[in-house]
N, C-alpha and C positions, 0 to 999 in steps of 0.2 A: 247332610249331616248325618251321616252314617257311614262311617267307615263301612257304614252300612246304613240302611235307611230305616225310617220309622214308617209307621203306617198310619192308618186311622186307628190306629196304632199297630199296624201290622205290616208284614212284609211279604212280598212274593218270592217264590223260589226260582232264581236264575242268576247267572253271572253277567256282570257288565263291567268292562274296564273303564276306569275313570282316572284321568291323569292326576297324579298327586301334586299338591301345591307346595310341598316342602322338598328340600334338596335331599339327595341320598336315597337310601332305601330303608326307612325305619320299620319297626314291626308293623305288619299288615300290608307291606308293599313288596313287590318282587324286585329283583335287581335292576330292572329297567325303570323303576320308579312308578309303576302303575298300581294304583290301589285296587284291591279286589273287593268289590261291593256286592254283598250277597244278601238278598232279602227273603227271609223265610225261616224255616225251622232247622236248617242245616248250619254247618260251621262256616264262618266267614273270616277272611283276613289272616292274621298271623296265627302261630301256634300257642299264643298266650292263653293259658287256662284250658286248653283243649282236653287235657287229661286231669284237670284239677277237680276231682270229685271231693265232696266235703262231708264232714260230719258236723253236727250242730255246734260243737265246741270250736270248730275251725272257722265259722262264719265271719266273726269280726276280723280275723286275720285276712280272710279271703277278700272282704270288702276293702280293706286297706290296700291289699295287693292290686285289686281292680283299679283303684283310684291312682295309685302310684305308677303302675306299669301301663295300663290300658288307656288312661285318661291323661294324666299329667305327662306321662312318657310320650304321648303323641302330640303334645303341644298346647293342651288346654291349661292356661295359667291363672285363670280367674280364681282367686282365693275363696270367694264366697261359694262359687259353684263346686269347687273341690270339697269344701267343708260340708255342703249339702249332700254330695255323693257319699261322703263318709258317714253321714248321720242316718240316711234313709235305708232301711233294711230291704234291699232288692228281693231277697228270698221270700218276703211276705207277699209279693205281688205275682208270684208264679204258682202253678199248681203244686200242692204239697209234695207230691212225688218227685218234683223237679227242683226242690229247694237246694239240693246239693250241686246243681248245675247253675245256680243263679248268678254266680260271679264269673262265669266263663265269658270269653270274648266273642259272644255271638248272641243273636236274638233267640227267644224260646217261645214255643207255642202257648197260647193262653185260651184257645177255644175260638169258635166262630170264624175259623180260618185266619185268625190274627195272631200277632206275636208281640212280646215285649221287646223293645228295641235294644240293640247293642249299647252297652254303657257309654262307649265313646260318643255315639251319635247323640244320646241324651245330653251329655255334657257339652258337646260342641254347639248344639242348637240353643241350649240354655245360655251359654256364654255369648252367643250372637244376639240373643234377645236382651241380655243385660237388664233384668228386672230390678227395680229399686225396692227398698224395704216397705214403702207405703203404696206401691203400685197395685192397681187393679188389673188382673191378667185374665184373658180369655184363651183357653186351650181348645183347639178343634181336633178331636180324636182322643178320647179318654183311654181306650184300651184297658190295660191292667190298672191304671191309676198311678203308675210309678212316676211318670213325667210330672203329673199334677202334684204329687207329693214333694218332688224336688222343687218345683216352682213355689209351693206353699212355704217352704223354708226361706225363700228369698224375697217374697212379695207380701203385700198386705192381705190380699184375697185372690182366690182363683175360681173362675167359673169354667168348668170343663164339660164339653158336649160330645156325646157318643151316639152314633146311629144304631148300634146294636144294644137293645135293652138288656139282654143277659149280661153283656160285658159291663154295662153301666152299673147294674145291680151288684155285681161282684166287686167292682172297683169301689163302689160306695161302702160296701161291707168292710173291705180291707182298710179303707181310709178311716172309717169310724172305729174299727178295732184298734188302730194305732193312735186314736185320740187326736187326729188332725182336724181342727175345727174351722179352718178358714178356706175350705174347698166346698163348692157346690157342684154336684154332678147332675147334668141335664141330659135327657134323651131327645134327640132331634137331628135335623139336617144341619150339620156343622158349616156347610158352605154358606148358609144364611147368617152365620154368627149367632149371637143371642142379644137382640136389640133391647130386651127388657132391662138389661143392666148396663147398657152402653152409656157413655163411651169407656173404652179401656186404654190404659196406659201402654199395655203390651198385649200383643196377640201372637200366639204360636200355633202353627198348623202342622200336623204330623202326618200329612198325606199329600201326594203330588197333584198339583192342579195344572190345567192347561194354560191358565193365566191367573194373575192376582185378582180374586173376586172383588168387585166394586163394593159388594155388601160388607166385606170386612174392612176395607179402607174407610168406608163411611162410619164405622163404629170405632175407629181409632181416634184417640184424644189428640188434641194439639200437643205436639212434642212427643207423640207416641211412636212406637216401633212395632212393625209386623215382620215376622220371619216365616217364610213359606217356601217349600220346594215347588218349582215351576218348570215345566217342560213337557216332553212327550211322556207316554206311559212307560217307555223304556229307559229314559234318562232325564233327570231334572238337575237344576242347580238351586242352591239355597239363595233365595232372594230376600234382601232386607229392605223394607220400605219404611221411610221415616216421614212424618207429617209435620209441617209447619204452617199453621192456619189452614188455608185451602190448597197449599202446594205440597206435592209428594215427591220425594227423591228416592231413587232406587239404586241399589248396588248388588252385584252378583258375587256369590261365594262359591264354595266347592261343589263339585258334582256329587250326585247321590241318586238313589233309586228308592222311591216310596210306592206303596200301593196307591191307587187312584183316590183322589178326593171325589166321592160320589155325592151328587146332590144338584140342586137347582143351579148353583153357580160353579159347579165342578164338572166332572165327567158324568154322562148319563149312566144309570144303572144297567141299561140294556146294551151298553157298548159292545 
């Protein structure tokens, strides 16, 4: 989910070709139809927004352009997701000095070696998750808090867990400043989920795992859905897991590259 990938909410810096699932060569793809997925603080994908520096008065127009060109223009059609992307001020979730870059077609550094994900990736993962208005959502990997803010517009409540205490504190401050009341930010090992408030109707993981953690599947409600990047550290695919009673069905989506999910049920910290 990332014409680029997300992280624990961050992305590593390197190039990895991933075959596009759409025909032709839309923005962000070369003429051979290969998506350029770049995880880190550099530019990725198309030239959309590359030189689109902004002044504060331009921010609403830039946000609309982001949704129209980078998100809807690449195939995300979910009206609720597009509306949420239009409503949440992405520039509030990046360092103040980078607010003018907030609506560019790339991730941006947020500290602790992490980044805020590319807008397309946030929208694509959210659309795959398909949260309902009354759903209880668990997000693994808070990062800047931007993804959680998008989810909060679409669901009843969101618990988001972050392993970096400094990032969690900054995300909490931004969320509080925006008056978003249905998000709870927790510091901990996201690979364990957050059993205290389980089960969850939806679970979204923003870091790449070697396999779907059984700990997260166990916290998924009957009828629930889990979206997670799974694969090697160099390449994952978005996996959608759905639960019906004690049965789980799995489908595979597009290729992506995320930073590793570190924790007891992910990659070891000393890998």
